[in-house]
C-alpha positions as CSV (number, residue, x, y, z in Angstrom):
1,M,20.1,-26.4,83.0
2,N,20.1,-22.9,83.8
3,P,21.5,-21.0,80.7
4,N,23.1,-18.3,83.2
5,T,25.4,-20.8,84.7
6,C,28.4,-22.9,83.6
7,E,27.6,-26.2,82.2
8,I,31.0,-27.7,84.0
9,C,30.9,-26.1,87.4
10,S,27.4,-24.4,87.8
11,K,28.9,-21.0,88.6
12,K,27.7,-18.0,87.1
13,I,28.7,-17.0,83.3
14,Y,29.2,-13.7,81.8
15,K,28.8,-12.7,78.2
16,F,31.9,-10.9,76.8
17,Y,31.1,-10.8,73.0
18,E,28.0,-11.1,70.6
19,I,27.5,-11.3,66.9
20,N,23.9,-10.6,65.9
21,S,23.5,-12.7,62.8
22,F,25.6,-16.1,62.3
23,P,24.7,-18.9,59.9
24,I,23.5,-22.3,61.5
25,N,24.5,-24.4,58.5
26,I,27.1,-23.1,56.0
27,Y,27.4,-26.2,53.8
28,H,24.0,-26.0,52.0
29,E,23.1,-23.3,49.2
30,K,19.3,-23.9,49.2
31,K,17.6,-20.9,50.4
32,E,15.6,-22.9,53.1
33,Y,18.9,-23.6,54.9
34,Y,19.5,-19.6,55.2
35,K,19.2,-19.8,58.9
36,N,20.8,-17.2,61.3
37,K,21.0,-17.0,65.1
38,K,22.8,-14.6,67.5
39,L,26.0,-15.9,68.8
40,K,27.0,-15.1,72.3
41,L,30.2,-15.9,73.8
42,F,30.1,-16.6,77.6
43,L,32.9,-16.8,80.2
44,C,33.0,-18.7,83.5
45,K,35.4,-16.7,85.8
46,F,35.6,-19.8,88.1
47,C,36.9,-22.3,85.8
48,N,37.6,-20.2,82.6
49,H,35.3,-22.2,80.6
50,I,34.3,-20.4,77.5
51,S,30.7,-21.6,76.0
52,I,28.0,-20.7,73.6
53,P,24.4,-21.3,73.8
54,K,23.0,-24.6,72.2
55,I,20.6,-24.5,69.2
56,N,17.4,-26.3,69.6
57,S,18.5,-29.4,67.5
58,Q,22.1,-30.4,67.2
59,N,21.2,-32.4,64.0
60,I,20.5,-28.9,62.1
61,L,24.0,-28.6,62.2
62,Y,25.1,-31.6,60.4
63,R,22.1,-31.9,58.0
64,S,24.5,-31.2,55.1
65,Y,27.9,-31.7,56.8
66,K,30.9,-32.6,54.7
67,K,32.7,-35.6,56.0
68,K,36.4,-35.5,56.1
69,I,38.8,-38.6,55.7
70,F,41.9,-38.8,58.0
71,L,44.7,-40.8,57.0
72,T,47.0,-40.0,59.9
73,K,50.1,-41.8,61.4
74,Y,49.9,-41.9,65.2
75,K,53.1,-42.5,67.0
76,N,51.5,-44.2,70.1
77,L,49.9,-46.9,67.8
78,N,52.8,-49.1,67.7
79,K,52.3,-49.8,71.5
80,I,48.7,-51.1,71.0
81,N,48.0,-54.7,70.7
82,D,46.6,-55.2,67.2
83,K,44.2,-58.2,68.7
84,Q,42.6,-55.9,71.0
85,P,40.8,-53.0,69.5
86,F,40.8,-49.5,70.7
87,L,38.2,-47.1,70.7
88,E,38.0,-43.7,68.6
89,I,35.1,-41.0,69.0
90,S,34.7,-38.4,66.8
91,K,32.2,-36.4,64.8
92,E,33.0,-38.0,61.3
93,K,35.0,-40.7,59.9
94,P,37.8,-42.2,61.8
95,M,41.1,-40.5,61.5
96,F,43.1,-43.8,61.6
97,L,44.0,-46.2,58.7
98,K,41.4,-48.8,58.0
99,K,44.0,-51.5,58.5
100,L,44.1,-50.9,62.2
101,N,42.1,-52.8,64.6
102,I,39.7,-50.1,65.6
103,D,36.0,-49.6,66.8
104,H,34.5,-46.2,66.1
105,K,31.5,-44.1,67.4
106,S,30.3,-40.8,66.2
107,I,29.0,-38.1,68.5
108,L,26.0,-37.6,65.9
109,N,22.7,-38.8,67.2
110,N,24.5,-40.0,70.5
111,E,25.9,-42.8,68.8
112,Y,28.7,-43.0,71.7
113,L,26.0,-44.0,74.1
114,K,25.8,-47.3,72.6
115,I,29.3,-48.4,73.7
116,N,28.9,-51.9,75.2
117,K,32.4,-52.9,76.2
118,K,35.4,-51.7,77.8
119,Y,38.7,-50.4,76.4
120,K,42.4,-50.0,77.3
121,K,42.7,-47.0,74.8
122,I,40.1,-44.4,74.1
123,F,40.9,-41.6,71.4
124,I,38.5,-38.4,71.3
125,Y,39.4,-36.7,68.1
126,D,38.6,-33.1,67.5
127,C,34.8,-33.3,69.0
128,I,35.0,-32.5,72.7
129,S,33.5,-29.1,72.3
130,N,30.7,-30.5,70.0
131,I,29.1,-32.7,72.5
132,Y,25.7,-31.5,73.7
133,K,25.3,-34.1,76.5
134,I,28.9,-33.7,77.9
135,K,28.2,-35.1,81.4
136,K,26.5,-38.2,79.9
137,F,29.3,-38.4,77.5
138,F,32.2,-38.3,80.3
139,K,30.1,-40.8,82.4
140,K,29.7,-43.2,79.6
141,I,33.5,-43.1,78.5
142,S,34.4,-43.5,82.2
143,Q,32.4,-46.6,82.3
144,S,34.0,-48.0,79.1
145,L,37.6,-47.4,80.3
146,E,39.5,-50.2,81.7
147,K,41.1,-50.2,85.1
148,K,44.5,-49.3,83.7
149,G,43.4,-47.9,80.5
150,E,43.8,-44.3,79.1
151,I,41.7,-41.7,77.3
152,E,43.4,-39.4,75.1
153,I,41.7,-35.9,74.1
154,F,42.8,-33.8,71.1
155,H,41.0,-30.8,70.4
156,H,41.4,-26.8,70.4
157,Y,42.1,-24.9,73.7
158,G,39.3,-22.7,74.9
159,P,41.2,-19.7,76.5
160,G,43.1,-19.5,73.1
161,I,40.0,-17.9,71.7
162,I,40.6,-14.7,73.8
163,K,44.1,-14.7,74.5
164,N,45.2,-15.6,71.2
165,L,42.4,-14.3,69.0
166,N,41.7,-17.8,67.8
167,I,38.3,-16.6,66.7
168,D,38.1,-18.9,63.5
169,R,37.2,-21.6,66.1
170,V,34.1,-19.6,67.3
171,Y,30.8,-21.0,65.6
172,F,27.7,-23.0,66.8
173,E,29.3,-26.5,66.6
174,H,31.8,-25.4,69.4
175,I,29.5,-25.0,72.5
176,N,32.0,-26.1,75.2
177,N,35.6,-24.7,74.9
178,F,37.6,-26.3,77.4
179,S,40.3,-24.9,79.8
180,Y,42.7,-27.0,81.8
181,K,40.7,-26.2,85.1
182,S,37.3,-26.8,83.5
183,L,38.4,-30.3,82.0
184,K,39.8,-31.2,85.5
185,I,36.5,-30.3,87.3
186,L,34.2,-32.3,84.8
187,V,36.6,-35.4,84.6
188,K,36.7,-35.7,88.5
189,Q,32.9,-35.9,88.6
190,Y,33.3,-39.2,86.9
191,G,36.2,-40.9,88.5
192,L,38.9,-39.7,86.3
193,K,42.0,-37.5,86.6
194,I,44.4,-35.8,84.1
195,K,47.7,-37.6,83.7
196,S,49.1,-35.1,81.3
197,F,48.0,-32.0,79.6
198,K,50.0,-30.4,76.8
199,L,49.3,-27.2,74.8
200,F,50.8,-27.0,71.3
201,E,50.1,-24.8,67.9
202,K,50.8,-21.6,69.8
203,K,48.5,-22.5,72.9
204,N,45.4,-22.9,70.6
205,F,45.1,-26.7,71.0
206,F,45.7,-29.3,73.6
207,K,46.4,-33.0,74.2
208,A,45.1,-34.3,77.3
209,I,45.6,-38.0,78.8
210,L,43.1,-39.2,81.5
211,V,43.2,-42.2,83.5
212,K,41.0,-43.8,86.5
213,K,41.2,-41.6,89.5
214,N,42.3,-44.4,91.8
215,L,45.3,-45.3,89.2
216,S,48.7,-44.4,90.9
217,L,51.1,-42.7,88.8
218,K,54.8,-43.4,88.9
219,N,56.2,-40.0,87.5
220,K,53.8,-37.3,88.4
221,I,54.4,-34.1,86.4
222,L,53.9,-30.9,88.1
223,I,53.1,-28.0,85.9
224,N,52.5,-24.4,86.6
225,Y,48.8,-23.7,85.0
226,K,48.9,-20.0,85.4
227,F,48.6,-19.9,81.4
228,D,45.2,-21.0,82.1
229,V,43.7,-18.1,84.0
230,I,41.7,-15.4,81.8
231,K,41.8,-11.9,83.3
232,K,39.9,-8.8,82.7
233,K,42.7,-7.4,80.7
234,N,42.6,-10.3,78.2
235,I,38.8,-9.6,77.6
236,T,39.7,-5.9,77.0
237,A,42.3,-6.6,74.8
238,F,40.2,-9.3,72.9
239,I,37.6,-6.8,71.9
240,K,40.1,-3.9,71.4
241,I,42.1,-5.9,68.9
242,I,39.0,-7.0,67.2
243,N,37.8,-3.4,66.8
244,R,41.2,-2.1,65.7
245,I,41.6,-4.8,62.9
246,K,37.9,-3.9,61.9
247,F,38.8,-0.1,61.5
248,N,42.2,-0.8,59.6
249,L,40.3,-3.3,57.1
250,K,37.6,-0.7,56.3
251,S,40.2,2.3,56.1
252,D,42.7,0.2,53.9
253,I,40.0,-1.3,51.6
254,K,38.7,2.2,50.9
255,K,42.2,3.8,50.2
256,I,43.5,0.9,48.3
257,S,40.2,0.6,45.9
258,E,40.5,4.5,45.2
259,N,44.1,4.6,44.8
260,Y,44.8,1.5,42.7
261,N,41.5,1.0,41.1
262,E,41.1,-2.5,42.8
263,N,37.5,-3.3,42.9
264,H,37.2,-7.0,43.8
265,I,37.6,-8.3,47.5
266,Y,38.2,-12.0,47.9
267,G,38.6,-14.1,50.8
268,Y,41.5,-16.9,50.8
269,G,40.2,-19.7,52.6
270,A,36.7,-21.6,52.6
271,S,35.6,-23.2,55.9
272,I,33.4,-22.5,58.8
273,G,36.2,-20.9,60.3
274,S,36.6,-18.4,57.5
275,V,32.7,-17.7,58.0
276,A,33.7,-16.7,61.7
277,L,36.4,-14.3,60.6
278,I,33.9,-12.9,58.0
279,K,31.3,-12.3,60.6
280,F,33.8,-11.1,63.3
281,L,35.4,-8.5,61.2
282,D,32.2,-7.4,59.1
283,L,33.5,-8.5,55.8
284,E,30.2,-10.0,54.7
285,Q,29.3,-6.9,52.5
286,H,32.8,-6.6,51.1
287,I,33.8,-10.2,50.0
288,S,32.3,-11.5,46.7
289,K,34.1,-14.9,46.6
290,L,36.4,-17.4,48.1
291,I,39.6,-19.0,47.0
292,D,40.8,-22.3,48.5
293,D,42.9,-24.9,46.8
294,Y,42.2,-27.7,49.4
295,T,38.6,-27.8,49.8
296,D,36.0,-29.7,47.8
297,L,33.3,-27.3,48.7
298,K,31.7,-25.3,45.8
299,V,29.9,-22.8,48.0
300,I,29.6,-21.6,51.4
301,N,26.2,-20.4,53.0
302,L,26.5,-17.1,54.9
303,G,22.9,-17.4,56.0
304,N,21.6,-14.6,53.6
305,K,23.9,-15.3,50.4
306,N,26.0,-17.8,48.9
307,L,29.9,-17.3,48.4
308,K,31.3,-19.2,45.3
309,I,34.6,-20.8,45.7
310,Q,37.4,-20.8,43.3
311,K,40.3,-23.0,43.4
312,Q,43.1,-21.0,42.7
313,L,43.8,-17.3,41.1
314,T,43.5,-16.5,37.6
315,R,44.2,-13.7,35.3
316,K,40.7,-12.3,35.7
317,D,41.5,-11.6,39.7
318,E,44.1,-9.0,38.7
319,N,43.5,-5.8,40.5
320,S,42.0,-7.4,43.5
321,I,42.3,-7.3,47.3
322,I,42.9,-10.9,48.9
323,I,42.3,-11.3,52.6
324,N,43.4,-14.2,54.6
325,L,40.7,-16.1,56.1
326,A,42.7,-18.8,57.5
327,P,45.3,-17.6,59.9
328,R,46.5,-21.1,60.7
329,Y,47.8,-21.6,57.1
330,K,49.2,-18.1,56.9
331,V,52.8,-19.3,55.4
332,K,51.2,-21.5,52.8
333,I,48.6,-18.9,51.6
334,R,51.4,-16.1,51.6
335,Q,53.6,-18.2,49.4
336,S,50.8,-19.0,47.1
337,I,49.8,-15.5,46.5
338,L,53.2,-13.8,46.7
339,K,54.7,-16.4,44.3
340,N,51.9,-16.4,41.7
341,K,52.7,-14.8,38.5
342,I,49.5,-12.6,39.0
343,K,51.3,-9.3,40.1
344,K,48.4,-6.8,40.3
345,I,47.1,-8.3,43.9
346,T,47.0,-6.7,47.2
347,Y,47.2,-9.1,50.0
348,I,46.0,-8.5,53.6
349,E,46.4,-10.8,56.7
350,T,44.2,-10.0,59.8
351,L,45.4,-12.5,62.5
352,P,47.3,-12.7,64.8
353,N,48.7,-9.4,63.8
354,Y,47.2,-7.1,61.0
355,S,49.4,-6.8,58.3
356,L,49.1,-5.4,54.4
357,I,51.2,-6.6,51.8
358,K,51.5,-4.9,48.5
359,K,52.6,-7.0,45.7
360,A,55.4,-5.2,43.2
361,Y,53.8,-4.3,39.7
């Protein structure tokens, strides 16, 4: 595959942003895993697909991957015959309860290529942008779908990276960030079509239902997909806003530290998405540790140093600046900090809108 062409439609792609040093693996604290690589963001102007280059070995990304267990209720499961298993494909453990009749395949080590029967329902959960051999993947799942079956895909929505500054989703795992148009072009190549496509969580995630191309649909829904288009002004705004946030952060950190003697800067949120924000906003030299009351991680590897993770704020954290690195959980984090008994704290939110909130003493 030509590195200068789109993986989906083979048109020319254009670089619109670059980060010089981004860690390949954040989960391991040993120095031999301190590996950085230049991260480049590319846009295909034809199909609105956003991509980053692949690293040499996909397995390097998951060498010390921290698996999660999902215990999620799914509203459509009661329509599935318990005697007939459905298939779930993900990058980790199944999201569904173990008591359900389910076959599971991981994208790791191309396990999905070992599917050997057909299914009426296939769920692809939170992994569509992580798959290196994306065309082989769609060929396989198309072959594995029954004539009247459905494929349901859940993942983050590519254009949201630019339009909504959803940059906590930009890292080496996510090599293909789908738009509606790029998904439509890809599935058509393998005898599939999009039955429905819905955006949610402020247009940062999508759920798509795919069926066989020759299957007639009783209720065809016509939707205006102008939301899918990325214009030059969107790219300009993306870069302008990031630069403005970086300037505001640098200015406010300096001013607050001098005026209030606040000499500790912490990040709230400990995940690979938090690392993305640290890198995008040039916070690596400022933040000395992370706070996260949900993670089981002890340390995050930034590629040249480790950040320790603390479960919650303590009295020792007074006179500190806390920067929100998990914008998706802004409401919970704000409540956690502002309702805390520790009063001498400055709290800053960076995305989607920069906001400095000073706690009363």
